N, C-alpha and C positions, 0 to 999 in steps of 0.2 A: 303448446305443451306436448302434443303428439310428436311434432318434429324434434323437439328437445329430447324426448325419450329415445327416438330412433337414433339421433346423433350421439346420444350417450352410449348406446349399444356399440356403435361404430368405434367410438373413442376407447371404450373399455377393451374391446377386442384388439384394437391396434396396440394399445399399451401392453396387454397381456402377451402378445406375440413378440414385442420388442424385449420384454423382460425374460421370457421363457423360451429357450431354444427348443426343448422337447415339444412345446405347444406349436411352435412354428413348423417343426418337422411333421407333427401330426396333421397340421392343416395342409401341408404340401401333399402328404399321402392321401388325405381325404379328397383333395382336389383331383389328383391323378385317378383315384378310384371313381370319383364322380364323372370324370371325363370318359372313362371306359364305359360306365353305365349309359352315359348320354349317347355315345357313338353306337352302341348296340341297340338302344331303344329307338334312336332316330332312324337307324337302318330299317328297323321293323315298321315304323310309321310310314316311311317312304314305300316300302314293299306293299303295305296295305293300300296305299293310294294307287299304285300303278300296276300291281300284279295280281291282286285278289279282289273278289267281288265285295260289294258294300255290306252284305250281311256278315261276312267274315270280319270286316272292320268293326262293325257294331259289337260282335261277340268279343273280339280281342280287346278292344278299348274299354268296354264296360267291365269285363272281368279283370283286366289289368289295372284299370283305374280303381276299382273296388279294393283290389289287393293293396294298392298304394295307400288308400285311406285307412284300411285296417292296419297296415304296417305302421303308419304314423300314430295310430291310436294305442297299439300295444307294444311295439318293439322298443320304444324308448324306455318303457318300464322294465321289460325283461332282459334287455340287452345292454345298452350303453347309457341310458338316462337322457334327460332333457337338458339342453343348455340353459343354465340358470345364471347367465351373466347379469341379467336384471331380475334378481330374485324379488318377487312382490313384497316380501317381508321387509326389504330394505327401504321401502317407501312408507313404512308405517308412521314415521315421525314427520312426514311431509303432507301438507294439505293439498294433495293432488286429487281432483275429482275422480271418483272411481271409474266412471264411464270413459273419461279421457285416458285413464291408466290402462283400461282394458284395450282400447284402440291402439294406444302406443305400444303396449307389449305385444299385441297381435302383429302390428307392422314390423316391429323390431325382430320378431321371430323369423322374418324372412331373410334376415342377415345371417347367412350360414350356408354351408355346402349342401346339406340335404334339402333345404328350402329352395335354394337356387336351382338344383337339379330338378326338383319337382315342378317348379314354375316353368322352366324351359321346356320340359317334356309336355306339360299341360298346354302351353301355347303352341308347341310343335304339332299338336293334333290338327291344327289348321291345315297342315300339309296333307294329312290323310283325307280331310273333308273338303279339300279344294275341288273335288269332283262336282260339288254342288254349291252354288252361290249362297243360298240361304244357310246351309250347314257351315260354310266357311265364315259367314258373317257372325253366326251365334257361337261358334267354337271358342273364340277368345273369352267371351263373357262366361260361358260355362266353365272354362278352365280356371278363371279367376275365382269363381265360387268354389270349385273343387279344391284349389290350393288353400284357400282360407279355411275351408272345412277341415282339411288335414291338420293345419296348425291349431285350430280351435279345439279339435278333438284330442290332440296330444296334450294340450294344456288342461283340458277338463279332466281327463283320466289321471294326469299327474297330480293336480290339485285335490281331486277327490281322494286319491290314494293317500296323499299326505295328511289330509284332514282325518281320515279313518285311522291312520297308523299312530296318531298321537294319543289314542285312548285304548285301553285294554280291550273293551268290547268291540271297538272299531277294528282293532288288529284281528280279532277272531273273525269278524264279518269279512274283512279283507282277505284273510286266508281262505275262507270258504268260497268267496267269490272267485278268487284266482283258481281254486281247484275246479270249480264248475266251468269256468271259462276255458281252462286248459283241456278239460275232458271234452267239453262240447266242441271246441275248435278241432281237436284231434279226431273226434268221431266224424265230424262233417268232412274233414279233409280225407280221412280214410275211406269214407263212403264214396266220395267223388272220384278218388283215384281208382277205386275198385271197379267203377262203372264208366271210366273215362272213354272207353272204346264204344260205348253204347251210342247208336245214331241219335243225333240231335241233343245229346246231354248238355254239351257246352252252350248251345244256343238257348236251351231252356234255362240253364243257370244264369246266363246273361240277362234273359228276360226277367227273371226273378230279382236279380241284383239291381237291375235298372229301376226298380220301384222301391228300393231300400235307400236309406241315407248314404250307404257306401257308394252306390252307383248312379244316383239320380242325375247329378251334374254331367257325368261322363256319357250318359245315354242321350242327352239333349240333342247334340248335333246329328246323331243317327236318325232321330225322328224327323228333323228338318230335311235331311237328305232323302228320306223316304216320302216326303210330302205331308207327313203327319204334324203339321205346324201346331195344332191345338194340343196334341199330346206332348210335344216338346216344350211348349210354354208352361203346361201344367207341371211337368217334371222340374223345369227351371224354378218355378214358383215354390214348389215343395222343397227344393234344394236350398233356396234362400231362406225359407221359413226354418228349416232345420239348422242352418248356419246361425241365424239369429237366436234360436233357442239354445244352441250350444254356447254362444257368447253370453247369454243371460245366466246360464248355469255357472259359467266361469266367473261372472260378475258376483254371484252369490257366494261362491267359494272364496273369491278374493276378499270378500268382506271379513271372513273369519281370519284369513292370513294377515290382514292389515290390523284388525282389532286386537288379536292375540297371537302375534307371530311366532312365539317360541313356547307356547303352552304345551305341556305334556302331562300325561297321566302315568305315574310310575307303575300302576298296575298292581301294587301290593298293598296289603293292609298295614295298619300300625304295628300289629304284633309281628308281622313278617319282617319288620325292619330292626327288631331287637337282636342283640348279639352280633357276632361276626359274620353270620350267614355262611356263604360258601367259603369264606376265608377260614372259618372255624371247622368246616367239614373236610377241607383238603389238607394234605400233609403240610406241616410247618416248615416248608423248604422254599427256596426261591422259585423252583419249578411249580410247586403247589400254589404259590401266591399268583404267579402269572396265569396258571390254569383257572384259578378262582375268578380272577378278573375277566378272563375270556368268557367263562360261563355266565357271569353276570351280564356282560355285553350281549351275549346270545339271547338272554331272556328279556332284556329291557331296552336295548338300543334298536330303534326302528330300522336303522340302516342294516344291521345284521339280520333282523327278522325278515326283511324283504328278500335279501339274497339267499338266506337259508331256506326259506319256504320254496323259492324257485328251484333250488338244488334238489329238494326233497320231492317236489311234485312233478317235475318234468319227466323223470323215468316212468311215472304212472301212465303217461301218454302212450307208452308202448303196450299197454293193456288193451287199447281200443280196437286194434285189428281183430283180436279174439272175440270181442263182443259185437263187432259189426259184420262178421262173416268174411273178413278179408284174409283170414289165416292167423295162426297163432305163433308163427316162427319168430316174429319180432319181439314177442314177450320174453324170449330167451335173453334179450339184450338188457333186461331191466337191471340186474345186479352189476354187470360191467359198466353200464351207463351211470348208475348211482356211484360206483366206486370212482369213476373218472371225475364226475362232477364234484364230489365231496373232496377229493384230493386236490383237484385243480382250484377249487374255490378259495383256498388259503393263500394263493400266490400274491395277494396284495393286502394281507391282513394288517400289516404294520401301518399302512397308510391311514387306517381308521383311527389310530391313536392321535394323529395330528401333533400339535405342540405338546399334548400330554405325555408324549414319549420322553420328555425331559425327565420324568420320574424314574424311568429305567436308567437313563444316563447318570443322573445325580446319585442314585443309590447303588450304582455299580452292578446291576443285574447281569449275570454272566451270559455269554452267548448260548451255551447249551440250555440253560434254564429258560431263556426267552424263546428259543426255537422250539423246544419240546413242549413247554407250557401252553403255547398258543394252539397246538394241535390237539390238546386233550378233548375239548368239546366235540370237535368233528370226529375224532376217533371213537368216542363213546356212541355218538349217533350212528356211525358206520357199523359198529359192532352189533347193533340191533338190526339195522336196515338191510345190510348185505345178505345175511343168511335168510332173512324173511323174504326179500325180493327173489332170491334164488329159488326158495321153496315155492313161492307163488308161480314162478315161471314153470317149474317142473310139474306142479299140480295141473296147470292149464294145458300143458302139452302132453302130459302123461309120460314124461321122460325123466324119471327120477335118477337115472344113471348119469344125467348131465349135471347134477347138483355140484359135484366136486369141481368140474370145469367152470361152471358159472361163478361159484363162490371164489375159486382161484383167480379167475380173470378180474372179478370185482376187487378182491383184496390186493392183487398185484397193482392194478391201476390206482387204488387208494394209496398204497404205501409209496409207490414211485412218485405219485402226485405230491405227497407230503415232502419227499426228498427234493423234487424240483422246486416246489413252492418255498421251501426253507431257504433256498438260494435266491430265487427270483425276488422275493419280497424285500430283501435287503440290498439287492443290486439296483433295482429301478422301481420304487413305488410310484404309482401314478395317482393323479388327483381323484378324490372321492368327496361326496357331500360331507360337510362338517356336522358336528353334533347339533341337533335341533333343526337342521335343514331338511329339505325334502329328500327322503331316501331314494327317490326315483329321479332326482335331478343329476346333472353332470356339470362340474365346474367349467367355465368358459374355455373353449378351444381344446377340450380334453378328449372329446369323443373319439377322434381318429387315433390318437395316441393310445387310448384305452383299448380299442379294438386290436391294434397292432400287438401290444404287449400280451393281451389275452390270447391272441392267436399263437404267439411265440411260445407261451407257457403250455397251451394245449398241445401244440405240435411236439414239443419236447417230451411231454408225458407219453404221447402216443408212440413216438419213435423209440423211446427207451423200452417200451413194452412190446415191441413187435415180436420178439421170440416167444414171449409168454402167450401173446394172442394167437400166434401160429399154432402152438400146442393146444390151446383151449379150443380153437375152431376145429382142429383135427379131432378132438374128442367128440364134438357135436356131430361129426360126420360118421360116427360109428365106432371109433377106436376108444372104447371105454377106458382102457388103461391109461390113455393120454390125459384123461380127466384128473386122475390122481397125480400124474406127473405134473400137470398144470398147477394143482394145489400145492404140491411140494415146491415147485419153482417159485410160486407166489410168495411162500414163506421165506425161502432163502434169498431169492433175487430181490423181492420187494423190501425185505428187512435190510439187505445190504445197501440198496439204493437209498433207503431212509437214513441209515447210519451215515453214509457218505454225504448225503445232502445236508443233514442237520449239522454235521461237523464242519463242512465247508461253509455253510451259512453262518454258523456260530463264529468262525474265524473272521469272516467278512464283517459280521455284526460288531465284534470286539475291536476290529481294526478301524472301522469308520463310523462308530456310533455318533460322535459329534457331527460329522458331515451328514449322517443320515437325519439327525435332528434338524439340521439346517435345510436339507432337502424337503422334509415334511413341513417345515415352516413356510418355505417358499411356494410349494404347490398349494397351500391353503390360501 
């Protein structure tokens, strides 16, 4: 059964690449990027073997390996999602023993560029530890444990987040957890970077990480190289215990996904469902109807909730330097960062409709109504957040004269982001999780394509705003009058970009709405 599941993953991936040219292009880009990472990392591992002492190798590999495990744990959630080619919910109607399913899904997760790169790098640590026969002998074993820990942790966090996001109270708990994790991670990173020049700091950090689940397996060969065989065996045993515990937790979470794969909690009371709801509150126009539909999705769809929360919370990480003694200059970027993220976040909004987009096509929703209506929820949130974030930055730095510049840069990035997104979302929507699926998952073969399109959209917003950012930064360096100029430019330049973008996007929408529906059906 395990071999069958792994073979199924291979076959589905091959079929997907044959059917979808964008997925094939995305895979090629991912392979090229992975090869670049491999070359750089392998060069470092060789240098650690021949040019640097063993204590430096211990520090570098333990910290680097811990970062890899942490990245596997959190990055798929906040960045590009987890490949759900073999969604566990699809096995709900088959009598597959759950333990075999866990093992099969674990091994099938190694089929992919990120897992391949991680596996090669893990096994390549043998090169670094070839200075010692015991260390070289144990390094492959430790690397295998570390790689499986990476995969298991990514699955545990994804499954747990999905389970929480299906219920209203769970969503609230998930939001609080994400806030605490983002703040805690930011505080730790800021503190380390502030003291990175302190003698022995990195070595002490490696010693601590070496006894945590993040670095246990990576520190094992270093102990063998130093002759501490007992300590190394203890670390390896603890790493295996943690891996088994992670798999057991995943097994428990899989039970819920298999027994009730599509259950959701609407989060509203019976009284709250009476009447037209947001459709009755918004103007009785096509734009108002599209806006009402978008607001409802913001409130009820876990896929929107997950992305919106990240967009709102990430700028708060810029507060951490002020509270950790690392300086408060970075807090000035809160409003611009929020404006950029909120504007940029709408660049693939139409993909979340999926085949439900046929309703827009069948009812003849006009391009301007669709383009503008989808922006309403984000615009309302930004109208509150941007001035508040700018005020918080000014209060912490004592530079109230910078408020016009901060609000201007944030507003300009928001409006130009809306303009760019209005075009991008109808030009090239990319795959997203379907309704009821894991909001932190990623359709098979789509991760590389997702990152490329996201990078293109983000770069376009940044490039278009270069003149505005130049004026705003000038205001922060003492030219107060430039702050008001920045605010004025944001209104004029941002509004103009928004108008051009929405009109251009509306024309594309009206010209290729049927083809767009076909694209949305195909990427699902």
